[in-house]
C-alpha beads as a LAMMPS data file, in Angstrom:
LAMMPS data file: protein, C-alpha beads

156 atoms
155 bonds

1 atom types
1 bond types

-500.0 500.0 xlo xhi
-500.0 500.0 ylo yhi
-500.0 500.0 zlo zhi

Masses

1 110.0

Atoms # bond

1 1 1 0.019 0.031 -0.002
2 1 1 1.984 3.000 -1.166
3 1 1 0.548 6.258 0.081
4 1 1 1.837 9.642 -1.286
5 1 1 3.166 12.209 1.109
6 1 1 1.600 15.489 0.953
7 1 1 4.385 17.560 2.498
8 1 1 7.673 18.138 0.730
9 1 1 9.953 15.071 1.587
10 1 1 13.016 17.225 1.487
11 1 1 11.747 19.415 4.421
12 1 1 13.936 19.658 7.483
13 1 1 13.273 16.215 9.030
14 1 1 15.079 15.620 12.253
15 1 1 17.511 12.626 12.396
16 1 1 15.353 10.677 14.940
17 1 1 12.198 10.816 12.500
18 1 1 12.057 7.783 10.249
19 1 1 11.840 8.457 6.487
20 1 1 8.288 8.079 5.003
21 1 1 9.493 4.951 3.060
22 1 1 10.874 3.345 6.136
23 1 1 7.707 3.910 8.122
24 1 1 5.826 2.345 5.248
25 1 1 8.211 -0.701 4.935
26 1 1 7.999 -1.233 8.605
27 1 1 4.185 -1.255 8.531
28 1 1 4.131 -3.715 5.677
29 1 1 6.592 -5.907 7.430
30 1 1 4.703 -5.908 10.731
31 1 1 1.364 -6.594 8.961
32 1 1 2.878 -9.396 7.004
33 1 1 4.285 -11.030 10.239
34 1 1 0.895 -10.860 11.936
35 1 1 -0.876 -12.158 8.758
36 1 1 1.381 -15.342 8.584
37 1 1 -0.358 -18.331 10.096
38 1 1 1.379 -20.444 12.493
39 1 1 0.736 -23.878 14.074
40 1 1 -1.170 -23.120 17.243
41 1 1 -0.526 -26.552 18.574
42 1 1 3.211 -25.976 18.655
43 1 1 4.398 -24.073 21.707
44 1 1 7.793 -23.632 20.158
45 1 1 6.297 -21.745 17.081
46 1 1 4.057 -19.687 19.277
47 1 1 7.005 -18.649 21.484
48 1 1 9.046 -17.802 18.366
49 1 1 6.260 -15.573 17.041
50 1 1 5.797 -13.781 20.377
51 1 1 9.633 -13.143 20.280
52 1 1 9.435 -11.791 16.800
53 1 1 6.575 -9.469 17.579
54 1 1 8.173 -8.184 20.698
55 1 1 11.214 -7.433 18.753
56 1 1 9.036 -4.996 16.727
57 1 1 7.848 -2.940 19.728
58 1 1 10.493 -0.400 19.936
59 1 1 10.473 0.296 16.224
60 1 1 6.630 0.413 16.272
61 1 1 6.763 3.243 18.709
62 1 1 9.322 5.234 16.665
63 1 1 7.181 4.645 13.464
64 1 1 4.060 6.093 15.256
65 1 1 5.939 8.973 16.518
66 1 1 7.519 9.581 12.958
67 1 1 4.043 9.361 11.364
68 1 1 2.705 11.847 13.895
69 1 1 5.427 14.196 12.970
70 1 1 4.723 13.875 9.235
71 1 1 0.909 14.372 9.953
72 1 1 1.473 17.566 11.964
73 1 1 4.110 18.884 9.487
74 1 1 1.670 18.482 6.678
75 1 1 -1.110 20.231 8.637
76 1 1 1.210 23.076 9.495
77 1 1 2.488 23.355 6.027
78 1 1 -0.977 23.537 4.447
79 1 1 -2.111 26.016 7.129
80 1 1 0.795 28.301 6.421
81 1 1 0.151 28.055 2.698
82 1 1 -3.469 29.034 3.087
83 1 1 -2.691 31.829 5.667
84 1 1 -0.103 33.322 3.211
85 1 1 -2.710 33.138 0.465
86 1 1 -5.249 34.964 2.544
87 1 1 -2.721 37.423 3.858
88 1 1 -1.544 38.296 0.423
89 1 1 -5.208 39.277 -0.397
90 1 1 -5.632 36.596 -2.903
91 1 1 -8.735 35.305 -1.227
92 1 1 -11.702 35.214 -3.650
93 1 1 -15.280 34.114 -3.440
94 1 1 -14.154 30.448 -3.618
95 1 1 -11.508 30.698 -0.810
96 1 1 -13.352 33.140 1.418
97 1 1 -15.007 30.419 3.406
98 1 1 -11.476 29.270 4.446
99 1 1 -11.338 32.308 6.663
100 1 1 -13.865 30.528 8.954
101 1 1 -11.892 28.407 11.481
102 1 1 -14.089 25.354 11.420
103 1 1 -14.238 25.267 7.610
104 1 1 -10.543 25.886 7.443
105 1 1 -9.786 23.016 9.878
106 1 1 -11.729 20.551 7.791
107 1 1 -10.291 21.719 4.591
108 1 1 -6.827 21.213 5.868
109 1 1 -7.691 17.750 7.225
110 1 1 -8.911 16.813 3.839
111 1 1 -5.761 18.010 2.211
112 1 1 -3.566 15.986 4.689
113 1 1 -5.607 12.919 4.407
114 1 1 -2.643 10.738 3.382
115 1 1 -0.667 11.656 6.439
116 1 1 -3.634 11.019 8.722
117 1 1 -4.376 7.578 7.043
118 1 1 -0.754 6.509 7.561
119 1 1 -0.875 7.855 11.226
120 1 1 -4.033 5.756 11.827
121 1 1 -2.435 2.703 10.104
122 1 1 0.654 3.062 12.410
123 1 1 -1.455 3.353 15.381
124 1 1 -3.515 0.255 14.480
125 1 1 -0.481 -1.750 13.687
126 1 1 1.008 -0.792 17.021
127 1 1 -2.092 -1.839 18.813
128 1 1 -2.331 -5.058 16.744
129 1 1 1.257 -6.061 17.777
130 1 1 0.152 -5.659 21.341
131 1 1 -3.017 -7.569 21.045
132 1 1 -1.379 -10.330 18.958
133 1 1 1.223 -10.930 21.748
134 1 1 -1.622 -11.076 24.390
135 1 1 -3.576 -13.643 22.247
136 1 1 -0.580 -15.757 21.525
137 1 1 0.356 -15.766 25.293
138 1 1 -3.082 -17.132 25.931
139 1 1 -2.654 -19.778 23.368
140 1 1 0.696 -20.738 24.598
141 1 1 -0.802 -21.016 28.168
142 1 1 -3.398 -23.441 26.759
143 1 1 -0.678 -25.481 25.071
144 1 1 1.306 -25.648 28.256
145 1 1 -1.875 -26.812 30.153
146 1 1 -2.665 -29.428 27.548
147 1 1 0.990 -30.794 27.823
148 1 1 0.729 -30.994 31.561
149 1 1 -2.598 -32.733 31.182
150 1 1 -1.141 -35.137 28.750
151 1 1 1.851 -35.849 30.872
152 1 1 -0.356 -36.432 33.851
153 1 1 -2.567 -38.899 31.819
154 1 1 0.402 -40.778 30.732
155 1 1 1.644 -41.215 34.354
156 1 1 -1.694 -42.464 35.574

Bonds

1 1 1 2
2 1 2 3
3 1 3 4
4 1 4 5
5 1 5 6
6 1 6 7
7 1 7 8
8 1 8 9
9 1 9 10
10 1 10 11
11 1 11 12
12 1 12 13
13 1 13 14
14 1 14 15
15 1 15 16
16 1 16 17
17 1 17 18
18 1 18 19
19 1 19 20
20 1 20 21
21 1 21 22
22 1 22 23
23 1 23 24
24 1 24 25
25 1 25 26
26 1 26 27
27 1 27 28
28 1 28 29
29 1 29 30
30 1 30 31
31 1 31 32
32 1 32 33
33 1 33 34
34 1 34 35
35 1 35 36
36 1 36 37
37 1 37 38
38 1 38 39
39 1 39 40
40 1 40 41
41 1 41 42
42 1 42 43
43 1 43 44
44 1 44 45
45 1 45 46
46 1 46 47
47 1 47 48
48 1 48 49
49 1 49 50
50 1 50 51
51 1 51 52
52 1 52 53
53 1 53 54
54 1 54 55
55 1 55 56
56 1 56 57
57 1 57 58
58 1 58 59
59 1 59 60
60 1 60 61
61 1 61 62
62 1 62 63
63 1 63 64
64 1 64 65
65 1 65 66
66 1 66 67
67 1 67 68
68 1 68 69
69 1 69 70
70 1 70 71
71 1 71 72
72 1 72 73
73 1 73 74
74 1 74 75
75 1 75 76
76 1 76 77
77 1 77 78
78 1 78 79
79 1 79 80
80 1 80 81
81 1 81 82
82 1 82 83
83 1 83 84
84 1 84 85
85 1 85 86
86 1 86 87
87 1 87 88
88 1 88 89
89 1 89 90
90 1 90 91
91 1 91 92
92 1 92 93
93 1 93 94
94 1 94 95
95 1 95 96
96 1 96 97
97 1 97 98
98 1 98 99
99 1 99 100
100 1 100 101
101 1 101 102
102 1 102 103
103 1 103 104
104 1 104 105
105 1 105 106
106 1 106 107
107 1 107 108
108 1 108 109
109 1 109 110
110 1 110 111
111 1 111 112
112 1 112 113
113 1 113 114
114 1 114 115
115 1 115 116
116 1 116 117
117 1 117 118
118 1 118 119
119 1 119 120
120 1 120 121
121 1 121 122
122 1 122 123
123 1 123 124
124 1 124 125
125 1 125 126
126 1 126 127
127 1 127 128
128 1 128 129
129 1 129 130
130 1 130 131
131 1 131 132
132 1 132 133
133 1 133 134
134 1 134 135
135 1 135 136
136 1 136 137
137 1 137 138
138 1 138 139
139 1 139 140
140 1 140 141
141 1 141 142
142 1 142 143
143 1 143 144
144 1 144 145
145 1 145 146
146 1 146 147
147 1 147 148
148 1 148 149
149 1 149 150
150 1 150 151
151 1 151 152
152 1 152 153
153 1 153 154
154 1 154 155
155 1 155 156
């Protein structure tokens, strides 16, 4: 899922902010990992998948922070563009409604929809990783209990 960035990608991006492409690649990787089926009868496979997902946690937080930065940068950039347009007296009958704050806010949100969509996607992937680990831990507990019961049955 390639999403085009609204703001200029050559803007002054701090070093700690991931590139747009890196964020997108991470989200694709995380979604791919979660979508890959595993054998839920194998405790080893479940434990490996939990470890793989937990390894993504630190990067996931950085990706969400980076996407938030892109979203807010795009919003700021669009706001400044419109403010300059109005300040320079270029407002006409079509752009006059943009001087109403609530309309301006909605207009800018629509112009920065790509960044907002990626931010929501990043937040959902971050949440999905957390819930996947919780779910896999429950399955792993069941596998452990089944093994205990199986061992007990064999001893009796």
